[in-house]
BAVOLO-64818 format. One record per atom (N, C-alpha, C): x, y, z. Coordinates in pm, whole numbers, padded with zeros to 5 digits, always signed. Each point is the difference from the previous one (the first is absolute). Layout:
// BAVOLO-64818
XYZ ...
This chain:
// BAVOLO-64818
+05076+13904+11188 +00030-00140-00018 -00022-00044-00145 -00111+00050-00059 -00034-00037-00137 +00105+00053-00097 +00060+00115+00034 +00101+00057-00087 +00129-00083-00001 +00024-00074+00106 +00123-00079+00010 -00011-00134-00074 -00121-00050-00022 -00019-00131-00063 +00063-00007-00139 -00022+00098-00091 +00064-00008-00133 +00153+00005+00009 +00053+00077+00094 +00145+00008+00017 +00056-00135+00045 -00069-00063+00096 +00046-00131+00049 -00009-00105-00109 -00106+00006-00082 -00013-00096-00112 +00114+00018-00100 +00032+00126-00031 +00110+00026-00094 +00134-00046+00057 +00019+00022+00129 +00123-00045+00066 +00009-00153-00001 -00110-00067+00029 -00002-00147-00002 +00027-00051-00141 -00058+00063-00101 +00022-00040-00139 +00147+00020-00039 +00058+00114+00042 +00140+00027-00031 +00091-00105+00064 -00027-00035+00125 +00080-00103+00069 -00015-00134-00070 -00124-00035-00038 -00025-00127-00070 +00074-00004-00133 -00002+00109-00075 +00071+00005-00128 +00151-00009+00018 +00049+00065+00105 +00144-00006+00029 +00042-00142+00036 -00079-00068+00081 +00030-00139+00037 -00009-00093-00121 -00100+00023-00087 -00012-00082-00121 +00120+00022-00091 +00044+00124-00015 +00117+00030-00084 +00125-00066+00057 +00017+00006+00132 +00117-00063+00063 -00004-00152-00020 -00119-00058+00012 -00014-00144-00022 +00034-00040-00143 -00049+00077-00097 +00031-00027-00141 +00149+00016-00028 +00061+00100+00062 +00143+00020-00018 +00079-00120+00052 -00036-00050+00117 +00068-00117+00057 -00024-00124-00086 -00124-00020-00044 -00033-00113-00086 +00079+00006-00129 +00007+00121-00060 +00076+00017-00124 +00148-00028+00019 +00054+00041+00116 +00141-00028+00029 +00028-00150+00006 -00090-00074+00064 +00016-00146+00007 -00012-00063-00138 -00094+00049-00079 -00019-00050-00136 +00124+00028-00085 +00059+00118+00019 +00119+00039-00075 +00115-00097+00027 +00021-00035+00127 +00109-00091+00036 -00016-00134-00070 -00120-00058+00009 -00023-00131-00061 +00001+00009-00153 -00055+00109-00054 +00000+00018-00145 +00140+00015-00055 +00083+00078+00069 +00139+00019-00043 +00075-00132+00003 -00023-00080+00102 +00067-00129+00011 -00041-00092-00115 -00129+00000-00034 -00049-00086-00109 +00058+00044-00135 -00008+00130-00031 +00051+00051-00127 +00150-00024-00011 +00070+00023+00109 +00146-00023-00001 +00031-00145-00032 -00074-00094+00060 +00026-00141-00028 -00023-00034-00147 -00099+00063-00062 -00024-00023-00143 +00119+00049-00084 +00050+00119+00029 +00114+00054-00073 +00127-00082+00027 +00015-00041+00124 +00116-00081+00037 -00005-00136-00069 -00119-00059-00009 -00016-00129-00069 +00037+00012-00148 -00035+00111-00061 +00038+00022-00141 +00151+00007-00015 +00066+00070+00092 +00147+00009-00006 +00062-00139+00017 -00058-00079+00093 +00050-00137+00023 -00018-00085-00126 -00117+00007-00062 -00026-00077-00121 +00095+00041-00113 +00031+00130-00007 +00094+00048-00101 +00139-00060+00023 +00041-00008+00127 +00131-00058+00032 +00002-00149-00035 -00109-00073+00029 -00004-00143-00030 +00001-00024-00150 -00060+00090-00077 -00002-00014-00145 +00141+00007-00057 +00091+00063+00074 +00139+00012-00043 +00091-00091+00080 -00057-00108+00061 +00084-00088+00081 +00113-00057-00086 +00109-00027+00064 +00119-00042-00071 +00095+00116-00022 -00049+00122+00023 +00087+00117-00010 +00043+00038+00141 +00095+00090+00009 +00047+00045+00131 -00075+00125+00045 -00096+00044-00079 -00074+00122+00033 -00093-00022+00118 +00005+00092+00096 -00090-00007+00115 -00138+00047-00043 -00100-00034+00081 -00135+00046-00029 -00001+00153-00002 -00075+00060-00090 -00004+00147-00006 -00079+00058+00116 +00019+00128+00031 -00084+00063+00101 -00145-00003-00046 -00095-00016+00092 -00140-00009-00039 -00058+00131-00054 +00057+00113+00036 -00038+00131-00054 +00128+00082-00006 +00005+00101-00085 +00127+00069-00027 +00072+00056+00122 -00070+00047+00101 +00065+00062+00116 +00019-00097+00117 -00030-00128-00020 +00012-00099+00108 +00145-00018+00041 +00024-00013+00130 +00135-00025+00050 +00017-00146+00043 -00083-00087-00053 +00006-00143+00027 -00038-00075-00127 +00018-00129+00005 -00039-00085-00114 -00037-00139+00051 -00075-00077-00078 -00037-00134+00042 +00121-00093+00007 +00004-00084+00103 +00110-00096+00013 -00048-00144+00010 -00130-00022+00027 -00053-00137+00012 -00152+00004-00001 -00061-00116-00024 -00144-00016+00013 -00023-00099+00114 -00096+00033+00087 -00031-00081+00118 -00142-00052-00012 -00017-00131+00009 -00133-00060-00007 -00026-00089+00121 -00122+00006+00051 -00048-00094+00102 -00128-00058-00058 +00010-00114-00070 -00115-00054-00073 -00125-00025+00086 +00018-00048+00122 -00116-00032+00085 -00082+00123+00035 +00063+00118-00002 -00070+00123+00036 -00023+00091-00121 +00031-00051-00120 -00016+00076-00124 +00077+00132+00005 +00122-00006+00054 +00086+00118+00010 +00100-00001-00114 +00014+00114-00066 +00096+00017-00108 +00052+00144+00009 +00122+00018+00051 +00058+00132+00024 +00135+00010-00069 +00031+00118-00050 +00132+00027-00054 +00082+00066+00110 +00120-00052+00023 +00089+00051+00104 +00093+00105-00062 +00015+00111+00071 +00083+00111-00047 +00135+00002+00069 +00097+00065-00061 +00133+00016+00058 -00007+00102+00112 +00052-00035+00116 +00005+00091+00114 -00125-00008+00085 +00016+00030+00129 -00113-00008+00093 -00020+00133+00072 +00019+00110-00073 -00024+00132+00059 -00151+00024+00008 -00039+00097+00080 -00141+00033+00011 -00060+00040-00134 +00078+00069-00081 -00049+00042-00132 -00025-00120-00090 +00089-00099+00004 -00018-00121-00081 -00120-00080+00049 -00011-00018+00133 -00108-00082+00056 -00138+00058-00026 -00008+00127-00034 -00129+00059-00034 -00055-00061-00129 +00089-00056-00083 -00041-00053-00130 +00000-00152-00008 +00062-00067+00095 +00003-00146-00003 +00099-00051+00102 +00007-00133+00015 +00099-00057+00091 +00141+00032-00048 +00093+00015+00095 +00136+00036-00036 +00103-00099+00053 +00101-00026-00082 +00110-00089+00039 +00102+00081+00079 +00035-00049+00118 +00094+00068+00089 +00142-00009-00056 +00061+00115-00026 +00137+00004-00049 +00092-00074+00097 +00098-00069-00056 +00098-00070+00082 -00038-00145+00028 -00122-00039-00034 -00039-00141+00016 +00004-00066-00138 -00002-00131-00001 +00007-00074-00126 -00114+00042-00093 +00024-00002-00129 -00106+00031-00097 -00109-00105+00013 -00126+00039-00013 -00109-00098+00011 +00019-00115-00098 -00014-00122+00052 +00012-00119-00083 +00141-00053-00017 +00097+00058+00073 +00139-00045-00009 +00046-00055+00135 +00117-00068+00005 +00048-00052+00128 +00020+00110+00105 -00025-00036+00125 +00013+00094+00110 -00137+00049+00044 +00001+00092+00094 -00126+00054+00056 -00038+00128-00074 -00117-00001-00060 -00056+00117-00067 -00111+00056+00087 +00006+00130+00028 -00101+00065+00084 -00083+00094-00086 -00133-00016+00008 -00093+00083-00075 -00100+00058+00099 -00019+00133-00005 -00092+00069+00090 -00117+00056-00078 -00112+00019+00071 -00117+00061-00062 -00090+00058+00107 -00088+00091-00039 -00093+00061+00094 -00110-00099+00040 -00035+00002+00128 -00100-00092+00055 -00141+00031-00047 -00024+00122-00049 -00136+00037-00039 -00020+00002-00151 +00105-00036-00077 -00016-00008-00146 +00059-00131-00050 +00122+00003-00053 +00056-00115-00070 +00028-00122+00087 +00032+00019+00127 +00030-00116+00085 -00110-00029+00102 -00119+00047-00025 -00114-00032+00087 -00022-00152+00005 +00030-00069-00110 -00022-00143-00009 +00085-00081+00099 +00109+00058+00051 +00088-00077+00090 -00076-00052+00122 -00103+00071+00041 -00080-00043+00114 -00063-00137-00025 -00024-00035-00126 -00070-00124-00035 +00094-00111-00047 +00129+00026-00008 +00095-00103-00044 +00012-00109+00106 -00011-00125-00043 +00006-00115+00091 +00135-00071-00011 +00039-00069+00105 +00121-00082-00005 -00015-00103-00112 +00106-00021-00074 -00002-00094-00111 -00048+00059-00131 -00046+00125+00002 -00049+00063-00123 +00112+00015-00102 -00036-00010-00126 +00094+00017-00110 +00011+00148-00035 +00124+00049-00010 +00027+00134-00050 +00094-00016-00119 -00032+00067-00109 +00082-00010-00120 +00062+00135-00032 +00125-00002-00044 +00070+00122-00039 +00053-00019-00142 -00036+00094-00087 +00053+00000-00136 +00117+00097-00006 +00113-00049-00050 +00118+00083-00014 -00003+00076-00132 +00086+00100-00017 +00000+00079-00124 +00028-00082-00126 +00063-00118+00014 +00026-00082-00119 -00119-00090-00035 -00110+00012+00076 -00120-00077-00030 -00008-00134+00071 +00105-00038+00075 -00006-00126+00074 -00066+00022+00136 -00051-00109+00058 -00075+00008+00126 +00074-00074+00111 -00010+00054+00121 +00048-00066+00122 -00121-00016+00090 -00025-00124+00042 -00112-00027+00091 +00049-00007+00144 -00086+00044+00091 +00028-00001+00143 -00119-00060+00073 +00025-00054+00119 -00106-00044+00090 +00014+00077+00130 -00113+00051+00051 +00001+00076+00125 +00030-00093+00116 +00103+00034+00077 +00040-00082+00115 -00024+00068+00133 -00025+00132-00004 -00017+00072+00127 -00072+00132-00022 -00089+00033+00094 -00061+00133+00005 +00010+00046+00145 +00036+00125+00020 +00009+00050+00137 +00008+00152+00003 -00018+00054+00119 +00012+00144+00023 +00134+00025+00067 +00076+00097-00051 +00129+00035+00059 +00002+00149+00033 +00086+00034+00093 +00020+00139+00039 +00130+00047-00063 -00007+00103-00084 +00119+00047-00071 +00103+00063+00093 -00042+00034+00122 +00094+00058+00095 +00089-00106+00064 -00041-00127-00006 +00077-00108+00062 +00041-00110-00096 -00053+00000-00123 +00027-00107-00095 +00066+00057-00125 +00106-00063-00045 +00069+00038-00122 -00004-00117-00097 -00001+00033-00130 -00002-00104-00104 +00142-00026-00046 +00039-00127+00001 +00132-00039-00051 -00008+00000-00152 +00073+00090-00064 -00009+00017-00145 +00106-00083-00070 -00032-00127-00025 +00093-00089-00067 -00032-00006-00149 +00104+00001-00081 -00017-00006-00145 +00047-00133-00055 +00012-00099+00086 +00041-00133-00044 -00092-00103+00062 +00015-00125-00044 -00081-00109+00054 -00131-00016-00075 -00085-00082+00056 -00129-00032-00060 -00086+00126-00017 -00077+00009-00109 -00088+00117-00015 -00104+00006+00113 -00008+00115+00064 -00101+00025+00103 -00062+00135-00027 -00126+00014+00041 -00074+00122-00026 -00066+00044+00129 +00021+00126+00036 -00062+00058+00119 -00090+00115-00045 -00130-00016+00022 -00096+00105-00031 -00036+00069+00130 -00001+00133+00001 -00024+00072+00124 -00090+00121-00021 -00081+00028+00103 -00089+00116-00002 -00023+00047+00142 -00053+00122+00014 -00029+00053+00134 -00110-00082+00068 +00000+00001+00131 -00096-00075+00079 -00043+00086+00118 -00124-00007+00042 -00108-00088-00044 -00064+00049-00130 -00070-00092-00067 -00060+00031-00129 -00109+00106+00009 -00070+00005+00111 -00111+00094+00014 +00036+00123+00083 +00128+00030+00011 +00043+00117+00079 -00053+00129-00063 -00040+00092+00085 -00049+00129-00048 +00117+00093-00029 +00101-00004+00085 +00118+00085-00016 +00109-00082-00070 +00054+00048-00114 +00104-00074-00070 +00133+00004+00074 +00087-00092-00038 +00134-00003+00058 +00005-00088+00124 +00095+00030+00086 +00020-00082+00118 +00107-00104-00025 +00048-00065+00105 +00112-00093-00014 -00038-00143-00039 -00129-00034+00001 -00038-00139-00026 -00013-00027-00149 +00050-00118-00040 -00011-00045-00139 -00052-00143-00003 -00085-00027-00098 -00046-00136-00025 +00089-00056-00109 +00061-00114+00024 +00093-00058-00098 -00045-00139-00040 +00019-00030-00126 -00028-00131-00056 +00131-00049-00060 +00049-00114+00051 +00124-00058-00051 -00035-00121-00086 +00059-00005-00119 -00023-00112-00092 +00135-00053-00049 +00008-00131-00011 +00123-00067-00044 -00016-00047-00144 +00109+00014-00078 -00003-00044-00138 -00020-00148-00012 -00075-00043-00101 -00024-00142-00026 +00041-00032-00142 
């Protein structure tokens, strides 16, 4: 029995070290996601500022890094929640890893018609959970002008039964959308939390 005690201690230590390593790996993975999102927003903000410095030209904002397949198209602010995000072109999974994305085929943010912007619920669009009816949302266009919106509706929709009417005319409207519920352990699913705001 005495001979087995050192073996059991070594086995317990090995299991404890393995569990600690797995925990650190998971923690590091979570840190990487949030760190990447933060650094990307800094680079994207620089690209946006560079585009605004050349306002009056027809040049689009430059890519935030040389191999980027997207570029900034608008700045989104929610003053009451101290939110300031740069919106990227396209709403692919690759784009959303770096910031909120403008859905192709909808009106450009800050212009007449319905503009749809998506973001991840656990990073850039986490704030949607706290947006209140009547809240002010501001969108800066590439020419440096601003379009203000007021939130008129928040709700949960099922993407399997609800479709968005993509109109490019009429009063400016903004639809912000993210996965729901906010505290889901498994990503994806058909539910989306949407915030609709009307231009003012």
